[in-house]
One Martini backbone bead per residue (centre of mass of N, CA, C, O) as a GRO file, in nm:
protein
  336
    1UNK     BB    1  10.773   9.997  16.589
    2UNK     BB    2  10.475   9.972  16.403
    3UNK     BB    3  10.341  10.270  16.238
    4UNK     BB    4  10.043  10.444  16.182
    5UNK     BB    5  10.009  10.777  16.025
    6UNK     BB    6   9.759  10.987  16.000
    7UNK     BB    7   9.811  11.298  15.851
    8UNK     BB    8  10.133  11.333  15.773
    9UNK     BB    9  10.084  11.622  15.622
   10UNK     BB   10  10.021  11.747  15.863
   11UNK     BB   11  10.083  11.921  16.136
   12UNK     BB   12  10.095  11.691  16.355
   13UNK     BB   13  10.178  11.456  16.184
   14UNK     BB   14  10.458  11.545  16.100
   15UNK     BB   15  10.580  11.584  16.382
   16UNK     BB   16  10.536  11.297  16.473
   17UNK     BB   17  10.680  11.135  16.269
   18UNK     BB   18  10.951  11.252  16.318
   19UNK     BB   19  10.971  11.165  16.616
   20UNK     BB   20  10.937  10.856  16.564
   21UNK     BB   21  11.189  10.812  16.370
   22UNK     BB   22  11.400  10.944  16.565
   23UNK     BB   23  11.314  10.697  16.781
   24UNK     BB   24  11.301  10.424  16.588
   25UNK     BB   25  11.054  10.393  16.428
   26UNK     BB   26  10.812  10.251  16.214
   27UNK     BB   27  10.678  10.446  15.949
   28UNK     BB   28  10.347  10.511  15.810
   29UNK     BB   29  10.235  10.753  15.598
   30UNK     BB   30   9.904  10.918  15.571
   31UNK     BB   31   9.743  11.091  15.279
   32UNK     BB   32   9.539  11.297  15.062
   33UNK     BB   33   9.598  11.587  14.993
   34UNK     BB   34   9.415  11.819  15.014
   35UNK     BB   35   9.244  12.158  14.948
   36UNK     BB   36   9.175  12.311  15.213
   37UNK     BB   37   9.476  12.393  15.179
   38UNK     BB   38   9.769  12.438  15.074
   39UNK     BB   39   9.944  12.162  14.938
   40UNK     BB   40  10.236  12.263  14.950
   41UNK     BB   41  10.275  12.244  15.256
   42UNK     BB   42  10.247  11.940  15.263
   43UNK     BB   43  10.489  11.877  15.070
   44UNK     BB   44  10.700  12.015  15.244
   45UNK     BB   45  10.671  11.835  15.487
   46UNK     BB   46  10.745  11.577  15.341
   47UNK     BB   47  11.030  11.676  15.256
   48UNK     BB   48  11.132  11.662  15.554
   49UNK     BB   49  11.086  11.336  15.521
   50UNK     BB   50  11.183  11.255  15.208
   51UNK     BB   51  10.934  11.343  15.028
   52UNK     BB   52  10.835  11.383  14.714
   53UNK     BB   53  10.609  11.521  14.533
   54UNK     BB   54  10.599  11.309  14.301
   55UNK     BB   55  10.542  11.072  14.502
   56UNK     BB   56  10.310  11.188  14.678
   57UNK     BB   57  10.098  11.239  14.429
   58UNK     BB   58  10.051  10.927  14.429
   59UNK     BB   59   9.808  10.702  14.437
   60UNK     BB   60   9.862  10.401  14.596
   61UNK     BB   61  10.183  10.459  14.670
   62UNK     BB   62  10.458  10.353  14.782
   63UNK     BB   63  10.703  10.557  14.952
   64UNK     BB   64  11.034  10.647  15.003
   65UNK     BB   65  11.273  10.792  15.203
   66UNK     BB   66  11.575  11.002  15.193
   67UNK     BB   67  11.606  11.040  15.523
   68UNK     BB   68  11.426  10.787  15.617
   69UNK     BB   69  11.431  10.439  15.640
   70UNK     BB   70  11.161  10.444  15.850
   71UNK     BB   71  10.999  10.600  15.610
   72UNK     BB   72  10.665  10.594  15.471
   73UNK     BB   73  10.438  10.670  15.184
   74UNK     BB   74  10.070  10.733  15.134
   75UNK     BB   75   9.818  10.809  14.910
   76UNK     BB   76   9.496  10.820  15.104
   77UNK     BB   77   9.180  10.730  15.163
   78UNK     BB   78   8.997  10.627  15.432
   79UNK     BB   79   8.729  10.545  15.255
   80UNK     BB   80   8.895  10.320  15.125
   81UNK     BB   81   8.775   9.975  15.109
   82UNK     BB   82   9.037   9.857  14.965
   83UNK     BB   83   9.322   9.992  15.033
   84UNK     BB   84   9.338   9.994  15.341
   85UNK     BB   85   9.343   9.691  15.398
   86UNK     BB   86   9.603   9.633  15.223
   87UNK     BB   87   9.788   9.791  15.413
   88UNK     BB   88   9.752   9.631  15.665
   89UNK     BB   89   9.833   9.348  15.540
   90UNK     BB   90  10.125   9.437  15.470
   91UNK     BB   91  10.229   9.575  15.775
   92UNK     BB   92  10.131   9.504  16.064
   93UNK     BB   93  10.030   9.692  16.274
   94UNK     BB   94  10.040   9.783  16.609
   95UNK     BB   95   9.991  10.098  16.557
   96UNK     BB   96   9.750  10.381  16.551
   97UNK     BB   97   9.750  10.719  16.424
   98UNK     BB   98   9.465  10.939  16.409
   99UNK     BB   99   9.495  11.261  16.217
  100UNK     BB  100   9.278  11.227  16.010
  101UNK     BB  101   9.084  11.515  15.898
  102UNK     BB  102   8.834  11.738  15.883
  103UNK     BB  103   8.891  12.051  15.952
  104UNK     BB  104   8.712  12.282  16.107
  105UNK     BB  105   8.441  12.472  16.219
  106UNK     BB  106   8.344  12.673  15.982
  107UNK     BB  107   8.357  12.464  15.741
  108UNK     BB  108   8.129  12.285  15.835
  109UNK     BB  109   7.905  12.481  15.752
  110UNK     BB  110   7.975  12.473  15.436
  111UNK     BB  111   8.106  12.137  15.427
  112UNK     BB  112   7.974  11.863  15.545
  113UNK     BB  113   8.056  11.612  15.355
  114UNK     BB  114   8.361  11.605  15.436
  115UNK     BB  115   8.302  11.509  15.738
  116UNK     BB  116   8.147  11.252  15.679
  117UNK     BB  117   8.363  11.107  15.508
  118UNK     BB  118   8.625  11.135  15.699
  119UNK     BB  119   8.515  11.126  16.013
  120UNK     BB  120   8.322  10.869  15.970
  121UNK     BB  121   8.375  10.671  15.741
  122UNK     BB  122   8.684  10.666  15.779
  123UNK     BB  123   8.685  10.576  16.078
  124UNK     BB  124   8.530  10.317  16.039
  125UNK     BB  125   8.741  10.184  15.852
  126UNK     BB  126   8.969  10.185  16.056
  127UNK     BB  127   8.840  10.018  16.279
  128UNK     BB  128   8.817   9.761  16.095
  129UNK     BB  129   9.122   9.735  16.040
  130UNK     BB  130   9.203   9.695  16.345
  131UNK     BB  131   9.033   9.442  16.383
  132UNK     BB  132   9.124   9.249  16.142
  133UNK     BB  133   9.456   9.321  16.215
  134UNK     BB  134   9.537   9.330  16.524
  135UNK     BB  135   9.551   9.597  16.664
  136UNK     BB  136   9.647   9.717  16.973
  137UNK     BB  137   9.628  10.039  16.892
  138UNK     BB  138   9.414  10.333  16.893
  139UNK     BB  139   9.502  10.666  16.813
  140UNK     BB  140   9.297  10.965  16.849
  141UNK     BB  141   9.149  11.255  16.724
  142UNK     BB  142   9.005  11.493  16.888
  143UNK     BB  143   8.831  11.768  17.067
  144UNK     BB  144   8.746  12.064  17.232
  145UNK     BB  145   8.471  12.109  17.078
  146UNK     BB  146   8.292  11.898  17.243
  147UNK     BB  147   8.221  12.123  17.484
  148UNK     BB  148   8.128  12.376  17.381
  149UNK     BB  149   7.934  12.574  17.620
  150UNK     BB  150   8.108  12.522  17.851
  151UNK     BB  151   8.146  12.666  18.181
  152UNK     BB  152   8.327  12.478  18.307
  153UNK     BB  153   8.639  12.509  18.485
  154UNK     BB  154   8.810  12.297  18.361
  155UNK     BB  155   8.807  12.082  18.131
  156UNK     BB  156   8.658  11.758  18.143
  157UNK     BB  157   8.608  11.420  18.064
  158UNK     BB  158   8.351  11.424  18.273
  159UNK     BB  159   8.196  11.598  18.100
  160UNK     BB  160   7.935  11.700  17.924
  161UNK     BB  161   7.906  11.632  17.544
  162UNK     BB  162   7.581  11.651  17.421
  163UNK     BB  163   7.636  11.974  17.281
  164UNK     BB  164   7.720  12.042  16.999
  165UNK     BB  165   7.805  12.347  16.777
  166UNK     BB  166   7.920  12.155  16.554
  167UNK     BB  167   7.987  11.919  16.315
  168UNK     BB  168   8.281  11.868  16.396
  169UNK     BB  169   8.210  11.794  16.692
  170UNK     BB  170   8.019  11.565  16.624
  171UNK     BB  171   8.223  11.383  16.499
  172UNK     BB  172   8.413  11.353  16.743
  173UNK     BB  173   8.208  11.232  16.921
  174UNK     BB  174   8.152  10.989  16.742
  175UNK     BB  175   8.437  10.871  16.760
  176UNK     BB  176   8.430  10.803  17.064
  177UNK     BB  177   8.185  10.600  17.045
  178UNK     BB  178   8.301  10.412  16.844
  179UNK     BB  179   8.559  10.327  16.995
  180UNK     BB  180   8.422  10.217  17.245
  181UNK     BB  181   8.271   9.991  17.100
  182UNK     BB  182   8.523   9.836  16.989
  183UNK     BB  183   8.658   9.781  17.261
  184UNK     BB  184   8.416   9.631  17.377
  185UNK     BB  185   8.378   9.405  17.145
  186UNK     BB  186   8.724   9.347  17.056
  187UNK     BB  187   8.966   9.443  17.271
  188UNK     BB  188   9.090   9.696  17.171
  189UNK     BB  189   9.272   9.981  17.196
  190UNK     BB  190   9.137  10.310  17.276
  191UNK     BB  191   9.264  10.658  17.225
  192UNK     BB  192   9.158  10.982  17.315
  193UNK     BB  193   9.232  11.316  17.192
  194UNK     BB  194   9.176  11.636  17.319
  195UNK     BB  195   9.251  11.900  17.146
  196UNK     BB  196   9.408  12.192  17.173
  197UNK     BB  197   9.525  12.472  17.069
  198UNK     BB  198   9.749  12.449  16.807
  199UNK     BB  199  10.095  12.547  16.758
  200UNK     BB  200  10.342  12.631  16.513
  201UNK     BB  201  10.547  12.522  16.313
  202UNK     BB  202  10.373  12.429  16.025
  203UNK     BB  203  10.108  12.551  16.034
  204UNK     BB  204   9.793  12.635  15.973
  205UNK     BB  205   9.634  12.879  15.767
  206UNK     BB  206   9.348  12.874  15.949
  207UNK     BB  207   9.492  12.968  16.195
  208UNK     BB  208   9.539  13.225  16.411
  209UNK     BB  209   9.847  13.246  16.408
  210UNK     BB  210   9.869  13.278  16.099
  211UNK     BB  211   9.668  13.496  16.030
  212UNK     BB  212   9.791  13.717  16.207
  213UNK     BB  213  10.080  13.720  16.095
  214UNK     BB  214  10.010  13.762  15.795
  215UNK     BB  215   9.855  14.032  15.832
  216UNK     BB  216  10.057  14.206  15.979
  217UNK     BB  217  10.285  14.192  15.765
  218UNK     BB  218  10.074  14.300  15.526
  219UNK     BB  219   9.884  14.530  15.670
  220UNK     BB  220   9.634  14.390  15.767
  221UNK     BB  221   9.357  14.311  15.907
  222UNK     BB  222   9.236  14.168  16.194
  223UNK     BB  223   9.023  13.917  16.315
  224UNK     BB  224   8.822  13.988  16.609
  225UNK     BB  225   8.638  13.792  16.803
  226UNK     BB  226   8.435  13.902  17.040
  227UNK     BB  227   8.621  14.161  17.086
  228UNK     BB  228   8.846  13.962  17.242
  229UNK     BB  229   8.650  13.779  17.427
  230UNK     BB  230   8.892  13.539  17.456
  231UNK     BB  231   8.994  13.195  17.534
  232UNK     BB  232   9.309  12.998  17.497
  233UNK     BB  233   9.462  12.673  17.485
  234UNK     BB  234   9.770  12.720  17.397
  235UNK     BB  235   9.962  12.469  17.213
  236UNK     BB  236  10.264  12.345  17.158
  237UNK     BB  237  10.367  12.111  16.940
  238UNK     BB  238  10.590  11.964  17.099
  239UNK     BB  239  10.414  11.893  17.341
  240UNK     BB  240  10.207  11.727  17.198
  241UNK     BB  241  10.391  11.505  17.054
  242UNK     BB  242  10.529  11.406  17.321
  243UNK     BB  243  10.257  11.298  17.442
  244UNK     BB  244  10.189  11.091  17.212
  245UNK     BB  245  10.458  10.932  17.230
  246UNK     BB  246  10.403  10.818  17.516
  247UNK     BB  247  10.151  10.650  17.433
  248UNK     BB  248  10.298  10.479  17.213
  249UNK     BB  249  10.524  10.360  17.420
  250UNK     BB  250  10.306  10.230  17.580
  251UNK     BB  251  10.221   9.894  17.604
  252UNK     BB  252   9.997   9.917  17.834
  253UNK     BB  253   9.683   9.919  17.671
  254UNK     BB  254   9.330   9.951  17.759
  255UNK     BB  255   9.064   9.997  17.614
  256UNK     BB  256   8.896  10.293  17.680
  257UNK     BB  257   9.030  10.642  17.644
  258UNK     BB  258   9.040  10.981  17.772
  259UNK     BB  259   9.204  11.293  17.676
  260UNK     BB  260   9.350  11.572  17.747
  261UNK     BB  261   9.547  11.814  17.525
  262UNK     BB  262   9.736  12.066  17.673
  263UNK     BB  263   9.844  12.357  17.877
  264UNK     BB  264   9.646  12.472  18.112
  265UNK     BB  265   9.678  12.800  17.996
  266UNK     BB  266   9.502  13.043  17.936
  267UNK     BB  267   9.472  13.286  17.666
  268UNK     BB  268   9.420  13.585  17.570
  269UNK     BB  269   9.376  13.706  17.259
  270UNK     BB  270   9.507  13.988  17.299
  271UNK     BB  271   9.769  13.880  17.426
  272UNK     BB  272   9.847  13.702  17.173
  273UNK     BB  273   9.880  13.948  16.981
  274UNK     BB  274  10.094  14.095  17.144
  275UNK     BB  275  10.314  13.880  17.095
  276UNK     BB  276  10.320  13.905  16.789
  277UNK     BB  277  10.389  14.211  16.776
  278UNK     BB  278  10.661  14.185  16.937
  279UNK     BB  279  10.812  13.972  16.730
  280UNK     BB  280  10.760  14.175  16.479
  281UNK     BB  281  10.728  14.498  16.531
  282UNK     BB  282  10.412  14.514  16.490
  283UNK     BB  283  10.103  14.669  16.452
  284UNK     BB  284   9.776  14.592  16.471
  285UNK     BB  285   9.501  14.566  16.277
  286UNK     BB  286   9.164  14.582  16.408
  287UNK     BB  287   8.868  14.373  16.364
  288UNK     BB  288   8.583  14.394  16.525
  289UNK     BB  289   8.379  14.107  16.615
  290UNK     BB  290   8.167  13.886  16.641
  291UNK     BB  291   8.054  13.592  16.711
  292UNK     BB  292   8.090  13.285  16.574
  293UNK     BB  293   7.957  13.021  16.449
  294UNK     BB  294   8.062  12.759  16.663
  295UNK     BB  295   8.185  12.930  16.880
  296UNK     BB  296   8.399  12.994  17.164
  297UNK     BB  297   8.518  13.164  17.451
  298UNK     BB  298   8.646  12.902  17.608
  299UNK     BB  299   8.953  12.726  17.684
  300UNK     BB  300   9.034  12.444  17.912
  301UNK     BB  301   9.253  12.210  18.039
  302UNK     BB  302   9.250  11.902  18.189
  303UNK     BB  303   9.570  11.719  18.245
  304UNK     BB  304   9.614  11.518  18.491
  305UNK     BB  305   9.577  11.231  18.368
  306UNK     BB  306   9.813  11.257  18.169
  307UNK     BB  307  10.025  11.311  18.380
  308UNK     BB  308   9.994  11.051  18.544
  309UNK     BB  309   9.996  10.822  18.304
  310UNK     BB  310  10.245  10.994  18.104
  311UNK     BB  311  10.411  11.240  18.199
  312UNK     BB  312  10.291  11.509  18.110
  313UNK     BB  313  10.482  11.820  17.999
  314UNK     BB  314  10.396  12.132  17.945
  315UNK     BB  315  10.675  12.411  17.888
  316UNK     BB  316  10.576  12.617  17.662
  317UNK     BB  317  10.580  12.929  17.612
  318UNK     BB  318  10.433  13.180  17.443
  319UNK     BB  319  10.684  13.338  17.371
  320UNK     BB  320  10.845  13.092  17.253
  321UNK     BB  321  10.631  12.993  17.054
  322UNK     BB  322  10.589  13.248  16.882
  323UNK     BB  323  10.886  13.278  16.791
  324UNK     BB  324  10.901  13.017  16.635
  325UNK     BB  325  10.677  13.078  16.430
  326UNK     BB  326  10.785  13.347  16.320
  327UNK     BB  327  11.060  13.232  16.213
  328UNK     BB  328  10.929  13.033  16.017
  329UNK     BB  329  10.773  13.218  15.853
  330UNK     BB  330  10.999  13.398  15.744
  331UNK     BB  331  11.156  13.160  15.617
  332UNK     BB  332  10.926  13.043  15.427
  333UNK     BB  333  10.787  13.320  15.305
  334UNK     BB  334  11.038  13.551  15.292
  335UNK     BB  335  11.287  13.367  15.142
  336UNK     BB  336  11.139  13.290  14.848
   0.00000   0.00000   0.00000
């Protein structure tokens, strides 16, 4: 199957691209390689897929990988209304997995324009390309942040999500509405995935797993918001991409559908920190802080529909997942 994966230099996009090409699919990866966090990490992920930094750094040029003959990459902005349609015209994608977005809840408070451009304008452009070029299915990343201050647990896709508490969440809710409309009007399948807290090797430097590990190793205090009274549905990256790949592989997908994709086993933040401390053999210095604007106390995914429809089965324990991340961090940052 010929698949476009946007956000291919990102955390989830990189892992998914690698899994898909190893499974025999033909994949074109797309990313704008912005500087929201250190671009070198993005280039190094691409290097794992056989794409050199020199090749990846050029805008609007297709480059072939040296590691996988069925993987190519292009640096491109989703909101580019000229180049993106040309890409669709050239490759005739059967399916598109959209993982490209401006991420981060707190950053959306500081830099709203980036979210409007990428998450709304870019997503609309992508929908139009799917419509015009007869793509069979668009699978796209939504987020658990759409649930806002939802008190009912576990979070269900049937719950009301009309009260987002961050611009990031509002853009993700908007994506769901836009995708629904395109499926209704034009008949192609759209599948939204509300990702819960994803962690693992090659993870983003702005995520808790990375921030905690980095600070503890360097002897710096870690920031623990809401005095540690938080729970997150931490989900290991391998479980996430295996779930997405199952949706990609299923031929018959119709209309618009929404799924939670998480571990469905919330972990207390302080317990998560203890796991990192144990794997590092270092005690953390904790700076207890109040809740941050746009943050929530608890996330917990109801994934029964994903299990039922796609045999989704997250089975990586927190202990095993944290160990995998810590080993990667030490190898990537401390061996160079």
